[in-house]
C-alpha positions in Angstrom: 152.7 132.6 83.5 154.5 133.9 86.9 158.4 133.3 87.5 158.0 129.9 89.5 155.9 128.4 86.9 158.1 129.4 84.2 161.2 127.9 85.9 159.2 124.9 86.4 158.7 124.5 82.6 162.0 125.4 81.7 163.7 122.8 84.0 161.0 120.0 82.5 162.5 121.3 79.0 165.7 120.8 79.6 165.5 117.4 81.0 163.6 116.2 77.6 165.1 113.7 75.3 163.1 114.8 72.6 164.3 116.0 69.6 164.7 119.9 69.4 161.9 121.4 67.3 162.8 123.7 64.6 161.4 124.9 60.6 157.7 125.1 60.4 157.0 123.0 63.5 158.8 125.3 65.5 156.9 128.1 63.9 153.7 126.9 64.3 153.8 126.0 67.7 155.1 129.6 68.3 151.9 131.0 66.6 149.5 128.8 68.5 151.5 129.8 71.7 150.5 133.4 71.1 147.4 132.3 69.7 145.9 130.3 72.3 147.3 131.3 75.2 148.4 127.6 75.7 152.1 126.7 75.9 152.3 124.5 72.8 156.0 124.7 72.4 157.0 123.3 75.8 154.1 121.0 75.6 155.3 119.3 72.4 158.9 119.0 73.9 157.2 117.3 76.9 155.2 115.0 75.2 155.9 111.3 74.1 156.7 110.3 70.6 152.9 109.1 70.2 151.0 112.0 71.3 153.9 114.5 69.8 153.2 112.7 66.5 149.5 113.0 66.9 149.1 116.7 68.1 151.3 118.0 65.5 149.0 116.4 62.9 146.0 118.3 64.3 147.6 121.3 64.9 148.6 121.5 61.3 145.5 120.2 59.5 143.0 122.2 61.9 142.7 125.8 62.9 142.3 126.4 66.8 138.5 127.2 65.8 138.3 123.8 64.4 139.6 122.2 67.2 137.4 123.8 69.6 134.7 123.0 68.0 135.5 119.1 67.7 136.0 119.5 71.4 133.4 121.5 72.0 135.6 123.7 74.6 134.6 127.0 76.1 137.6 128.7 74.5 140.7 127.6 72.3 143.0 127.4 75.6 140.8 124.8 77.2 140.7 122.6 73.7 144.6 122.8 73.7 144.6 121.2 76.7 142.3 118.4 75.7 144.5 118.0 72.8 147.5 117.6 75.2 145.9 115.6 77.7 142.9 113.5 76.6 143.3 109.5 75.1 145.1 110.1 72.1 143.0 107.8 69.9 139.9 109.7 71.3 141.5 113.0 70.2 142.0 111.9 66.8 138.5 110.3 66.5 137.0 114.1 67.4 139.3 115.8 65.2 139.2 113.3 61.9 136.3 111.2 62.4 136.5 107.6 61.5 139.8 107.1 59.8 141.4 103.8 59.9 145.0 103.1 60.4 145.6 107.4 61.4 146.7 106.3 64.8 149.1 103.3 63.7 150.8 105.5 61.3 151.4 108.6 63.2 152.5 106.0 65.7 155.2 104.8 63.8 156.8 108.4 63.1 158.6 108.0 66.3 157.7 111.8 67.3 159.3 113.3 64.4 157.0 115.7 62.2 157.1 115.4 58.2 159.7 117.4 56.2 156.3 119.7 54.9 153.3 120.7 56.5 151.4 119.6 53.3 152.4 115.8 54.0 150.0 115.5 56.7 147.0 116.5 53.9 148.4 114.1 52.2 148.3 111.4 54.6 144.9 112.2 55.3 143.8 111.3 51.8 145.9 108.0 51.6 143.8 107.2 54.4 140.6 108.7 53.8 138.1 105.8 52.6 137.8 106.2 48.5 139.5 109.3 48.5 141.4 108.0 45.6 142.1 105.2 43.3 143.6 101.9 44.6 143.4 103.7 48.0 142.7 100.8 49.9 146.2 99.0 48.8 148.0 102.4 49.7 146.5 102.2 53.2 147.3 98.9 53.6 150.7 99.3 52.3 151.1 102.5 54.4 149.9 100.1 57.6 152.5 97.2 56.9 155.4 99.8 56.5 158.0 99.9 59.6 157.9 103.4 59.8 155.9 106.3 58.6 157.8 109.9 57.0 157.6 112.0 54.4 159.5 109.8 51.8 157.0 107.1 51.9 153.8 109.3 52.2 154.5 111.2 48.7 156.0 108.1 47.0 152.8 106.0 47.7 150.6 109.1 46.6 152.3 108.7 43.2 153.6 105.2 42.8 151.8 103.1 40.0 149.2 100.7 41.5 151.1 97.9 40.7 154.0 99.0 42.7 151.6 99.6 45.9 152.5 96.5 47.9 153.7 96.4 51.1 156.9 94.6 50.2 157.8 97.0 47.6 156.3 100.1 49.1 159.0 100.7 51.5 161.7 100.7 48.4 161.0 104.1 47.0 162.5 107.1 48.5 160.1 109.9 47.9 158.2 111.6 44.9 160.9 111.9 42.3 161.8 108.3 42.7 158.5 107.0 42.7 158.0 108.8 39.4 161.2 107.5 37.9 159.8 104.2 38.8 156.7 104.8 37.0 158.1 106.2 34.1 160.0 103.2 33.5 157.2 100.5 34.4 155.0 102.3 31.7 158.1 102.2 29.1 158.6 98.5 29.6 154.8 97.7 29.2 154.9 99.3 26.1 157.7 96.6 24.6 156.0 93.9 26.7 153.2 91.8 24.6 151.9 90.5 28.4 150.5 92.8 31.3 153.5 93.7 34.3 152.1 92.4 37.2 152.9 93.0 40.9 154.5 89.4 40.9 156.6 90.8 38.3 158.1 93.5 40.5 158.4 91.6 43.6 160.2 89.0 41.8 162.9 91.4 40.0 163.0 93.7 43.6 163.9 90.5 45.6 166.9 90.8 48.1 166.7 95.1 47.4 167.2 96.7 50.2 167.4 100.2 48.5 166.2 100.9 44.6 168.8 100.7 41.9 166.9 101.9 39.3 169.1 101.1 36.2 170.0 97.6 37.6 165.9 97.1 38.2 165.0 98.1 34.9 167.1 95.7 33.1 166.0 93.2 35.2 162.3 94.1 34.5 163.4 94.2 30.7 165.0 91.1 30.6 161.6 89.6 32.0 159.2 91.0 30.3 160.5 93.3 27.2 159.6 90.8 23.9 158.9 93.8 21.7 162.0 95.7 21.5 162.2 98.9 19.4 162.7 98.7 15.6 166.1 99.1 14.7 167.3 99.8 11.2 167.8 96.3 9.8 164.4 94.8 10.8 163.3 95.1 7.3 166.2 93.8 5.8 166.0 90.3 4.0 169.6 89.2 5.1 169.2 89.9 8.9 167.2 88.5 11.4 166.7 90.9 14.3 167.2 90.1 18.0 163.9 91.8 19.3 162.9 90.0 22.6 165.0 90.8 25.3 163.8 87.9 27.3 165.6 85.6 25.0 169.1 87.3 25.4 169.7 85.1 28.1 169.4 82.2 26.3 171.1 83.5 23.1 174.1 84.6 25.3 174.5 81.1 26.5 174.3 79.8 23.1 176.6 82.3 21.8 179.0 82.0 25.1 178.8 86.1 25.0 177.7 88.6 27.2 174.6 89.6 25.2 172.2 89.6 27.9 174.3 92.5 29.8 173.1 94.7 26.8 169.2 94.3 26.9 169.0 98.1 28.4 170.7 99.3 25.9 168.3 97.5 23.1 165.4 98.2 24.9 166.2 102.5 24.9 166.9 102.3 21.3 170.5 102.8 21.8 171.8 99.5 20.1 170.3 96.5 17.9 171.4 93.0 17.6 171.0 90.9 14.2 171.9 87.3 13.6 173.0 87.5 9.5 170.9 84.9 8.0 174.5 83.7 5.6 176.5 83.6 8.7 174.2 82.2 11.6 176.8 81.5 14.0 177.6 85.6 14.1 175.7 88.6 16.0 175.8 92.2 14.5 176.0 94.9 16.9 174.7 98.3 16.0 174.8 101.3 18.0 173.1 104.6 17.3 173.9 108.0 17.9 172.2 111.5 17.4 173.8 114.1 15.5 172.4 117.2 14.3 168.7 115.7 15.1 169.4 112.6 12.6 169.5 109.0 14.5 173.2 107.8 12.9 173.5 103.7 13.2 177.3 102.5 12.9 178.8 99.2 13.0 179.8 98.6 16.6 181.5 95.0 16.1 180.6 91.4 15.0 181.3 88.6 17.6 181.1 85.1 16.6 179.7 82.1 18.4 182.1 81.0 21.6 183.7 84.2 20.9 185.7 82.8 18.2 187.6 84.4 15.2 185.8 86.3 12.1 186.9 85.3 9.1 187.9 88.4 6.5 185.2 87.2 4.3 182.5 87.1 6.8 183.5 90.9 8.3 183.4 91.9 4.1 180.1 90.1 3.7 178.4 91.5 6.6 179.6 95.0 6.2 178.8 95.1 2.4 175.2 94.1 3.6 175.2 96.8 6.0 176.6 99.6 3.3 173.0 99.1 1.5 171.9 100.8 4.2 174.4 103.5 4.8 175.9 102.0 7.7 179.5 101.9 8.7 181.9 100.7 10.7 182.4 102.7 13.9 186.3 103.1 14.3 187.8 100.9 16.9 188.3 102.6 20.0 186.6 105.5 18.8 184.6 107.3 21.9 180.9 107.2 21.8 180.7 111.2 21.2 180.1 112.3 17.8 182.3 114.7 15.6 181.8 116.2 12.7 184.2 114.1 10.9 182.7 111.0 12.3 179.3 112.3 11.4 180.6 112.9 7.8 181.2 109.4 7.4 178.0 108.3 9.0 175.5 110.1 7.8 173.7 108.8 4.9 172.6 111.2 2.0 169.9 113.7 2.4 167.8 114.7 0.0 167.0 118.8 -0.9 164.1 117.9 1.8 165.9 116.8 4.3 164.3 113.5 4.1 167.1 110.6 4.3 
């Protein structure tokens, strides 16, 4: 390139409003500049957003030799010329074949590149018919997205099929986020006697612009978890277990207390709730601690209907029944952390084989 031509290219570059290239995209463009003899870096800066997104996808997933072959070009420089100047959809068809939704997805990237080059292969996998389970659903969710970026693509590739819906997909920010949601879904499904549907997930996600996974999990548990993990008194003849989180709201209204707010603790096995059969106006709350590899249950509180007072006799009777299972009251105001002193009080007798 002579000095005048270089000056014209430089002026075009300075007048461009495009975001500056950096990282792996810039390095790839510099390498292709040298390999093909075509001004790839400058051309990417000058390109429209749609062209830039499409070209980066082509250059990232195909070698210069593959591109030359796709266009039937005389050399790699001519192939680059066609990539940057032919009709964009024609370029995509020649390079990738028939792939519905690819142009739409690239058009929603606003000229930006994915965070990692490997995410372009992930995008192509999502859009290749039959390339993965539930692919059609994932491609549809991708097409309905308002914008396409690395977070959306990595999330869509990982999400459980129940989540793959246009209303839900945009809530998940990346692979780690979606894996956590998957884990919650599977955990709650184990606690439910009925399948969790996409409608369930949409219902508990209404109004959410971003996912607060703890709040979302709590809502899903209250809607579906009717088989809570077993507690230490489930087989005790003196207690009725509250093992259906979908009933917590109704019971809480009946007792005029906040039982509904503890569904997540119960579902995670951190707490267990019981109604004493001799005193049906009470709810007994137990809390689980772990110390030296053992689960230790302690009495966290006794709650009366309407938040009323509990008589000394009622408290004594409940504590006596709990004492039959080695469950002691947790000291009032005591922190949830476990100490040797508290563990010594709470830990049931252990036989020589280490069994309770």
